[in-house]
VEXDOTI-756649 format. One record per residue: chain; residue in one letter; x, y, z of N, C-alpha, C in turn. Coordinates in Angstrom, 1 decimal, m for minus. Example, Ala and Ser with C-alpha at 12.3 -4.5 7.8 and 13.67 -1.06 7.14 Angstrom:
2
{chain=A; resn=A; neast=13.2; nnorth=m5.7; nup=7.8; caeast=12.3; canorth=m4.5; caup=7.8; ceast=13.2; cnorth=m3.3; cup=7.8}
{chain=A; resn=S; neast=12.8; nnorth=m2.2; nup=7.1; caeast=13.7; canorth=m1.1; caup=7.1; ceast=12.9; cnorth=0.0; cup=7.9}
END
This chain:
111
{chain=A; resn=M; neast=1.7; nnorth=4.2; nup=m21.0; caeast=2.3; canorth=4.0; caup=m19.7; ceast=1.8; cnorth=2.4; cup=m19.2}
{chain=A; resn=T; neast=2.7; nnorth=1.8; nup=m19.0; caeast=2.3; canorth=0.3; caup=m18.5; ceast=1.8; cnorth=0.4; cup=m17.4}
{chain=A; resn=R; neast=1.1; nnorth=m0.6; nup=m16.7; caeast=0.6; canorth=m0.8; caup=m15.4; ceast=1.7; cnorth=m0.8; cup=m14.4}
{chain=A; resn=A; neast=2.9; nnorth=m1.3; nup=m14.6; caeast=4.0; canorth=m1.3; caup=m13.9; ceast=4.4; cnorth=0.2; cup=m13.5}
{chain=A; resn=S; neast=4.7; nnorth=0.9; nup=m14.6; caeast=5.2; canorth=2.2; caup=m14.5; ceast=4.1; cnorth=3.3; cup=m13.8}
{chain=A; resn=A; neast=2.9; nnorth=3.0; nup=m14.1; caeast=1.7; canorth=3.7; caup=m13.6; ceast=1.5; cnorth=3.5; cup=m12.0}
{chain=A; resn=L; neast=2.2; nnorth=2.5; nup=m11.3; caeast=2.2; canorth=2.3; caup=m10.1; ceast=3.6; cnorth=2.4; cup=m9.4}
{chain=A; resn=A; neast=4.6; nnorth=2.7; nup=m10.0; caeast=5.9; canorth=2.9; caup=m9.5; ceast=5.9; cnorth=4.0; cup=m8.3}
{chain=A; resn=P; neast=6.6; nnorth=3.6; nup=m7.4; caeast=7.5; canorth=2.5; caup=m7.1; ceast=7.0; cnorth=1.3; cup=m6.7}
{chain=A; resn=F; neast=5.7; nnorth=1.3; nup=m6.4; caeast=4.9; canorth=0.1; caup=m5.9; ceast=5.1; cnorth=m0.8; cup=m7.0}
{chain=A; resn=R; neast=5.0; nnorth=m2.2; nup=m6.6; caeast=5.1; canorth=m3.3; caup=m7.5; ceast=4.0; cnorth=m4.3; cup=m7.4}
{chain=A; resn=L; neast=3.5; nnorth=m4.7; nup=m8.4; caeast=2.2; canorth=m5.5; caup=m8.3; ceast=2.5; cnorth=m6.7; cup=m9.1}
{chain=A; resn=D; neast=2.6; nnorth=m8.0; nup=m8.2; caeast=2.8; canorth=m9.1; caup=m8.7; ceast=1.5; cnorth=m10.0; cup=m9.1}
{chain=A; resn=E; neast=1.0; nnorth=m10.2; nup=m10.2; caeast=m0.3; canorth=m10.8; caup=m10.2; ceast=0.0; cnorth=m12.3; cup=m10.4}
{chain=A; resn=G; neast=m1.2; nnorth=m13.0; nup=m9.5; caeast=m0.9; canorth=m14.4; caup=m9.3; ceast=m1.4; cnorth=m15.2; cup=m10.7}
{chain=A; resn=S; neast=m1.3; nnorth=m16.5; nup=m10.6; caeast=m1.6; canorth=m17.3; caup=m11.6; ceast=m3.0; cnorth=m18.0; cup=m11.7}
{chain=A; resn=E; neast=m3.3; nnorth=m18.9; nup=m12.7; caeast=m4.5; canorth=m19.6; caup=m12.4; ceast=m4.4; cnorth=m20.5; cup=m11.4}
{chain=A; resn=S; neast=m3.2; nnorth=m21.2; nup=m11.3; caeast=m3.1; canorth=m22.1; caup=m10.1; ceast=m2.8; cnorth=m21.5; cup=m8.9}
{chain=A; resn=D; neast=m2.3; nnorth=m20.2; nup=m8.6; caeast=m2.1; canorth=m19.6; caup=m7.4; ceast=m2.8; cnorth=m18.1; cup=m7.7}
{chain=A; resn=P; neast=m4.0; nnorth=m18.0; nup=m7.2; caeast=m4.8; canorth=m16.6; caup=m7.5; ceast=m4.4; cnorth=m15.6; cup=m6.6}
{chain=A; resn=S; neast=m3.4; nnorth=m15.7; nup=m5.8; caeast=m3.0; canorth=m14.7; caup=m4.9; ceast=m2.0; cnorth=m13.6; cup=m5.6}
{chain=A; resn=H; neast=m2.4; nnorth=m12.4; nup=m5.3; caeast=m1.7; canorth=m11.3; caup=m5.9; ceast=m1.1; cnorth=m10.5; cup=m4.8}
{chain=A; resn=C; neast=0.2; nnorth=m9.7; nup=m5.1; caeast=0.9; canorth=m9.2; caup=m4.1; ceast=1.5; cnorth=m7.8; cup=m4.5}
{chain=A; resn=L; neast=1.2; nnorth=m6.8; nup=m3.7; caeast=1.7; canorth=m5.5; caup=m3.8; ceast=2.8; cnorth=m5.3; cup=m2.8}
{chain=A; resn=Y; neast=3.9; nnorth=m4.7; nup=m3.3; caeast=4.9; canorth=m4.4; caup=m2.4; ceast=5.6; cnorth=m3.2; cup=m2.8}
{chain=A; resn=L; neast=6.5; nnorth=m2.7; nup=m1.7; caeast=7.3; canorth=m1.5; caup=m1.8; ceast=8.6; cnorth=m1.9; cup=m1.0}
{chain=A; resn=I; neast=9.6; nnorth=m1.6; nup=m1.6; caeast=10.9; canorth=m2.3; caup=m1.1; ceast=11.4; cnorth=m1.0; cup=m0.2}
{chain=A; resn=D; neast=12.5; nnorth=m1.2; nup=0.7; caeast=13.1; canorth=m0.1; caup=1.4; ceast=13.6; cnorth=0.8; cup=0.8}
{chain=A; resn=G; neast=14.6; nnorth=0.5; nup=m0.2; caeast=15.2; canorth=1.7; caup=m0.9; ceast=14.2; cnorth=2.7; cup=m1.6}
{chain=A; resn=D; neast=13.1; nnorth=2.1; nup=m2.0; caeast=12.2; canorth=3.1; caup=m2.8; ceast=11.3; cnorth=3.9; cup=m1.7}
{chain=A; resn=M; neast=11.1; nnorth=3.4; nup=m0.5; caeast=10.6; canorth=4.1; caup=0.7; ceast=11.2; cnorth=5.4; cup=0.8}
{chain=A; resn=E; neast=12.6; nnorth=5.3; nup=0.9; caeast=13.5; canorth=6.4; caup=1.3; ceast=13.5; cnorth=7.7; cup=0.3}
{chain=A; resn=Q; neast=12.7; nnorth=7.6; nup=m0.7; caeast=12.6; canorth=8.4; caup=m1.8; ceast=11.5; cnorth=9.7; cup=m1.0}
{chain=A; resn=V; neast=10.7; nnorth=9.1; nup=m0.1; caeast=9.7; canorth=9.9; caup=0.4; ceast=10.3; cnorth=10.4; cup=1.8}
{chain=A; resn=A; neast=10.7; nnorth=9.6; nup=2.6; caeast=10.9; canorth=9.9; caup=4.1; ceast=11.8; cnorth=8.6; cup=4.6}
{chain=A; resn=E; neast=12.4; nnorth=8.9; nup=5.6; caeast=13.1; canorth=7.6; caup=6.3; ceast=11.6; cnorth=6.9; cup=6.9}
{chain=A; resn=S; neast=11.6; nnorth=5.7; nup=6.2; caeast=10.3; canorth=4.9; caup=6.7; ceast=10.5; cnorth=3.3; cup=6.8}
{chain=A; resn=H; neast=9.6; nnorth=2.7; nup=6.9; caeast=9.8; canorth=1.2; caup=6.9; ceast=8.2; cnorth=0.6; cup=6.6}
{chain=A; resn=G; neast=8.4; nnorth=m0.8; nup=6.3; caeast=7.3; canorth=m1.4; caup=5.9; ceast=6.1; cnorth=m1.2; cup=6.8}
{chain=A; resn=H; neast=6.4; nnorth=m1.4; nup=8.1; caeast=5.3; canorth=m1.3; caup=9.1; ceast=4.4; cnorth=0.0; cup=9.0}
{chain=A; resn=G; neast=5.4; nnorth=1.1; nup=8.8; caeast=4.6; canorth=2.5; caup=8.8; ceast=3.8; cnorth=2.6; cup=7.6}
{chain=A; resn=W; neast=4.3; nnorth=2.1; nup=6.4; caeast=3.5; canorth=2.2; caup=5.1; ceast=2.3; cnorth=1.1; cup=5.4}
{chain=A; resn=E; neast=2.5; nnorth=0.1; nup=6.1; caeast=1.3; canorth=m0.7; caup=6.3; ceast=0.2; cnorth=m0.2; cup=7.2}
{chain=A; resn=G; neast=0.6; nnorth=0.7; nup=8.3; caeast=m0.2; canorth=1.2; caup=9.1; ceast=m0.9; cnorth=2.4; cup=8.3}
{chain=A; resn=L; neast=m0.2; nnorth=3.1; nup=7.5; caeast=m0.8; canorth=4.0; caup=6.5; ceast=m2.0; cnorth=3.4; cup=5.6}
{chain=A; resn=A; neast=m1.6; nnorth=2.4; nup=5.0; caeast=m2.3; canorth=1.7; caup=4.0; ceast=m3.7; cnorth=1.1; cup=4.7}
{chain=A; resn=E; neast=m3.4; nnorth=0.5; nup=5.8; caeast=m4.7; canorth=m0.1; caup=6.4; ceast=m5.7; cnorth=0.9; cup=6.8}
{chain=A; resn=S; neast=m5.1; nnorth=2.1; nup=7.4; caeast=m5.9; canorth=3.0; caup=7.8; ceast=m6.7; cnorth=3.6; cup=6.4}
{chain=A; resn=L; neast=m6.0; nnorth=3.8; nup=5.5; caeast=m6.7; canorth=4.3; caup=4.3; ceast=m7.7; cnorth=3.5; cup=3.8}
{chain=A; resn=V; neast=m7.5; nnorth=2.0; nup=3.9; caeast=m8.3; canorth=1.2; caup=3.5; ceast=m9.5; cnorth=1.0; cup=4.2}
{chain=A; resn=R; neast=m9.4; nnorth=1.3; nup=5.6; caeast=m10.7; canorth=1.4; caup=6.5; ceast=m11.4; cnorth=2.7; cup=6.2}
{chain=A; resn=S; neast=m10.7; nnorth=3.6; nup=5.9; caeast=m11.6; canorth=4.9; caup=5.9; ceast=m12.0; cnorth=5.2; cup=4.3}
{chain=A; resn=R; neast=m11.3; nnorth=4.7; nup=3.4; caeast=m11.6; canorth=5.1; caup=2.0; ceast=m12.0; cnorth=3.8; cup=1.1}
{chain=A; resn=M; neast=m11.9; nnorth=2.7; nup=1.7; caeast=m12.2; canorth=1.6; caup=0.8; ceast=m12.8; cnorth=0.5; cup=1.8}
{chain=A; resn=P; neast=m13.8; nnorth=0.8; nup=2.7; caeast=m14.2; canorth=m0.2; caup=3.6; ceast=m14.7; cnorth=m1.6; cup=3.1}
{chain=A; resn=E; neast=m15.1; nnorth=m1.5; nup=1.9; caeast=m15.6; canorth=m2.8; caup=1.1; ceast=m14.4; cnorth=m3.7; cup=0.9}
{chain=A; resn=S; neast=m13.1; nnorth=m3.3; nup=1.1; caeast=m12.1; canorth=m4.1; caup=0.7; ceast=m11.2; cnorth=m4.4; cup=2.0}
{chain=A; resn=V; neast=m11.8; nnorth=m4.3; nup=3.1; caeast=m11.0; canorth=m4.4; caup=4.4; ceast=m10.9; cnorth=m6.0; cup=4.5}
{chain=A; resn=D; neast=m11.8; nnorth=m6.8; nup=4.2; caeast=m11.7; canorth=m8.3; caup=4.4; ceast=m11.0; cnorth=m8.9; cup=3.3}
{chain=A; resn=K; neast=m10.7; nnorth=m8.1; nup=2.2; caeast=m10.1; canorth=m8.6; caup=0.9; ceast=m8.5; cnorth=m8.5; cup=0.8}
{chain=A; resn=L; neast=m7.9; nnorth=m7.7; nup=1.8; caeast=m6.6; canorth=m7.4; caup=1.8; ceast=m5.9; cnorth=m8.0; cup=3.2}
{chain=A; resn=H; neast=m4.8; nnorth=m8.5; nup=2.9; caeast=m4.1; canorth=m9.1; caup=4.0; ceast=m2.7; cnorth=m8.4; cup=3.9}
{chain=A; resn=F; neast=m2.4; nnorth=m7.9; nup=5.3; caeast=m1.3; canorth=m7.3; caup=5.3; ceast=0.0; cnorth=m8.3; cup=6.0}
{chain=A; resn=G; neast=1.1; nnorth=m8.0; nup=5.4; caeast=2.1; canorth=m8.8; caup=6.0; ceast=3.7; cnorth=m8.2; cup=5.8}
{chain=A; resn=S; neast=3.7; nnorth=m6.9; nup=6.1; caeast=4.9; canorth=m6.1; caup=5.9; ceast=5.8; cnorth=m6.6; cup=7.1}
{chain=A; resn=E; neast=7.3; nnorth=m6.3; nup=6.7; caeast=8.5; canorth=m6.5; caup=7.4; ceast=9.1; cnorth=m5.2; cup=7.5}
{chain=A; resn=A; neast=10.0; nnorth=m5.1; nup=8.4; caeast=10.8; canorth=m3.7; caup=8.5; ceast=11.3; cnorth=m3.2; cup=7.3}
{chain=A; resn=S; neast=11.8; nnorth=m4.0; nup=6.3; caeast=12.2; canorth=m3.2; caup=5.1; ceast=11.3; cnorth=m3.5; cup=3.9}
{chain=A; resn=T; neast=10.1; nnorth=m4.1; nup=4.1; caeast=9.2; canorth=m4.1; caup=2.8; ceast=7.8; cnorth=m4.1; cup=3.3}
{chain=A; resn=F; neast=7.1; nnorth=m3.4; nup=2.5; caeast=5.8; canorth=m3.1; caup=2.8; ceast=5.2; cnorth=m4.2; cup=2.0}
{chain=A; resn=V; neast=4.1; nnorth=m5.0; nup=2.4; caeast=3.7; canorth=m6.2; caup=1.6; ceast=2.2; cnorth=m6.2; cup=2.1}
{chain=A; resn=V; neast=1.3; nnorth=m6.3; nup=1.0; caeast=m0.1; canorth=m6.7; caup=0.9; ceast=m0.4; cnorth=m7.7; cup=m0.1}
{chain=A; resn=T; neast=m1.4; nnorth=m8.7; nup=0.2; caeast=m1.7; canorth=m9.6; caup=m0.6; ceast=m3.1; cnorth=m9.8; cup=m0.8}
{chain=A; resn=S; neast=m3.8; nnorth=m10.4; nup=m1.9; caeast=m5.1; canorth=m10.6; caup=m1.9; ceast=m5.7; cnorth=m11.3; cup=m3.3}
{chain=A; resn=A; neast=m6.6; nnorth=m11.9; nup=m3.1; caeast=m7.1; canorth=m12.7; caup=m4.2; ceast=m7.9; cnorth=m11.8; cup=m5.2}
{chain=A; resn=D; neast=m8.2; nnorth=m10.8; nup=m4.6; caeast=m9.1; canorth=m9.7; caup=m5.1; ceast=m8.1; cnorth=m8.8; cup=m5.9}
{chain=A; resn=L; neast=m7.9; nnorth=m8.8; nup=m7.2; caeast=m7.0; canorth=m8.2; caup=m7.9; ceast=m7.5; cnorth=m6.6; cup=m8.1}
{chain=A; resn=K; neast=m8.7; nnorth=m6.4; nup=m8.2; caeast=m9.4; canorth=m5.0; caup=m8.2; ceast=m9.1; cnorth=m4.3; cup=m6.9}
{chain=A; resn=A; neast=m9.3; nnorth=m4.8; nup=m5.8; caeast=m9.1; canorth=m4.4; caup=m4.6; ceast=m7.6; cnorth=m4.0; cup=m4.3}
{chain=A; resn=L; neast=m6.7; nnorth=m4.9; nup=m4.7; caeast=m5.3; canorth=m4.7; caup=m4.6; ceast=m4.9; cnorth=m3.6; cup=m5.5}
{chain=A; resn=T; neast=m5.4; nnorth=m3.5; nup=m6.8; caeast=m5.0; canorth=m2.4; caup=m7.7; ceast=m5.6; cnorth=m1.1; cup=m7.2}
{chain=A; resn=D; neast=m6.9; nnorth=m1.1; nup=m6.7; caeast=m7.4; canorth=0.3; caup=m6.1; ceast=m6.4; cnorth=0.8; cup=m5.1}
{chain=A; resn=L; neast=m6.0; nnorth=m0.1; nup=m4.2; caeast=m5.0; canorth=0.3; caup=m3.1; ceast=m3.8; cnorth=0.8; cup=m3.5}
{chain=A; resn=A; neast=m3.2; nnorth=0.0; nup=m4.5; caeast=m2.0; canorth=0.6; caup=m5.3; ceast=m2.1; cnorth=1.8; cup=m6.0}
{chain=A; resn=A; neast=m3.2; nnorth=2.1; nup=m6.5; caeast=m3.4; canorth=3.5; caup=m7.1; ceast=m3.5; cnorth=4.5; cup=m6.0}
{chain=A; resn=L; neast=m4.3; nnorth=4.4; nup=m5.0; caeast=m4.2; canorth=5.3; caup=m3.8; ceast=m2.9; cnorth=5.5; cup=m3.2}
{chain=A; resn=L; neast=m2.1; nnorth=4.5; nup=m2.9; caeast=m0.7; canorth=4.7; caup=m2.4; ceast=0.2; cnorth=5.1; cup=m3.4}
{chain=A; resn=H; neast=m0.1; nnorth=5.1; nup=m4.6; caeast=0.8; canorth=5.8; caup=m5.6; ceast=0.6; cnorth=7.1; cup=m5.7}
{chain=A; resn=S; neast=m0.7; nnorth=7.7; nup=m5.5; caeast=m0.9; canorth=9.0; caup=m5.5; ceast=m0.4; cnorth=9.8; cup=m4.0}
{chain=A; resn=V; neast=m0.5; nnorth=9.0; nup=m3.2; caeast=0.0; canorth=9.4; caup=m1.9; ceast=1.5; cnorth=9.6; cup=m2.0}
{chain=A; resn=F; neast=2.1; nnorth=8.6; nup=m2.4; caeast=3.5; canorth=8.8; caup=m2.4; ceast=4.2; cnorth=9.7; cup=m3.1}
{chain=A; resn=H; neast=3.4; nnorth=10.1; nup=m4.4; caeast=3.9; canorth=11.3; caup=m5.2; ceast=3.4; cnorth=12.6; cup=m4.8}
{chain=A; resn=D; neast=2.6; nnorth=12.7; nup=m3.7; caeast=2.0; canorth=14.1; caup=m3.4; ceast=2.4; cnorth=14.2; cup=m1.9}
{chain=A; resn=R; neast=3.3; nnorth=15.1; nup=m1.7; caeast=3.7; canorth=15.1; caup=m0.1; ceast=2.7; cnorth=15.9; cup=0.7}
{chain=A; resn=A; neast=1.8; nnorth=16.8; nup=0.2; caeast=0.9; canorth=17.4; caup=0.9; ceast=m0.2; cnorth=16.5; cup=1.3}
{chain=A; resn=L; neast=m0.6; nnorth=15.4; nup=0.5; caeast=m1.7; canorth=14.5; caup=0.4; ceast=m1.1; cnorth=13.4; cup=1.4}
{chain=A; resn=L; neast=0.2; nnorth=13.1; nup=1.5; caeast=1.1; canorth=12.1; caup=2.3; ceast=0.8; cnorth=12.8; cup=3.8}
{chain=A; resn=S; neast=1.0; nnorth=14.0; nup=4.2; caeast=1.1; canorth=14.5; caup=5.2; ceast=m0.3; cnorth=14.5; cup=5.8}
{chain=A; resn=E; neast=m1.4; nnorth=14.9; nup=4.9; caeast=m2.7; canorth=14.9; caup=5.5; ceast=m3.3; cnorth=13.5; cup=5.9}
{chain=A; resn=Y; neast=m2.8; nnorth=12.5; nup=5.1; caeast=m3.4; canorth=11.2; caup=5.4; ceast=m2.6; cnorth=10.7; cup=6.7}
{chain=A; resn=I; neast=m1.2; nnorth=11.1; nup=6.9; caeast=m0.6; canorth=10.6; caup=8.0; ceast=m1.2; cnorth=11.2; cup=9.3}
{chain=A; resn=L; neast=m1.5; nnorth=12.6; nup=9.2; caeast=m2.1; canorth=13.1; caup=10.2; ceast=m3.5; cnorth=12.7; cup=10.7}
{chain=A; resn=T; neast=m4.5; nnorth=12.3; nup=9.8; caeast=m5.6; canorth=11.8; caup=9.9; ceast=m5.6; cnorth=10.2; cup=10.2}
{chain=A; resn=A; neast=m4.6; nnorth=9.6; nup=10.0; caeast=m4.6; canorth=8.1; caup=10.0; ceast=m5.0; cnorth=7.8; cup=11.5}
{chain=A; resn=D; neast=m5.6; nnorth=6.5; nup=11.7; caeast=m5.9; canorth=6.0; caup=12.7; ceast=m4.8; cnorth=5.8; cup=13.6}
{chain=A; resn=P; neast=m4.8; nnorth=6.4; nup=14.7; caeast=m3.4; canorth=6.2; caup=15.5; ceast=m3.2; cnorth=4.9; cup=16.1}
{chain=A; resn=R; neast=m4.1; nnorth=3.9; nup=16.0; caeast=m3.9; canorth=2.6; caup=16.5; ceast=m3.2; cnorth=1.8; cup=15.3}
{chain=A; resn=L; neast=m3.4; nnorth=2.2; nup=14.3; caeast=m2.6; canorth=1.8; caup=13.0; ceast=m1.4; cnorth=2.2; cup=12.8}
{chain=A; resn=L; neast=m1.4; nnorth=3.8; nup=12.9; caeast=m0.1; canorth=4.5; caup=12.6; ceast=0.2; cnorth=5.5; cup=13.8}
{chain=A; resn=P; neast=0.8; nnorth=5.0; nup=14.8; caeast=1.1; canorth=5.8; caup=16.0; ceast=1.8; cnorth=6.8; cup=15.6}
{chain=A; resn=R; neast=1.8; nnorth=7.9; nup=16.3; caeast=2.4; canorth=9.2; caup=16.0; ceast=3.3; cnorth=9.8; cup=17.2}
END
C-alpha cells in the first residue's frame, strides 16, 4: 500500500529541499463521502484532535482551510503524517467520527 493510498482521501504533498513546507488537504468532493461538510468543519475537528491527542504538535501545524478545502501545512513531516493517519482513521470509522465530534472543543467545532 502506498503512502498516498494509506491516507486516502486525504492527500499529502511533501515539500522539497528548497521549500520544506508540507501540505495535507482534503477536497470538497471527498468530504461528501462522510457527510455534508466543509473545510472549516474538518479544520475545527482536526485542531481539536491535535490539542487533545497530539499536544506536542500544536505549534508545528498551521491551519488554513477554506470552505471547499481542508488544509494544514507544516515543516514537520512527522507531525503532519501523524495527523493524516489520525484523520484517515476518523474518516473511515463513523462511530469514531461521531465520538470525536461530540467531544471536540466547542470553540473549535461549534455544534
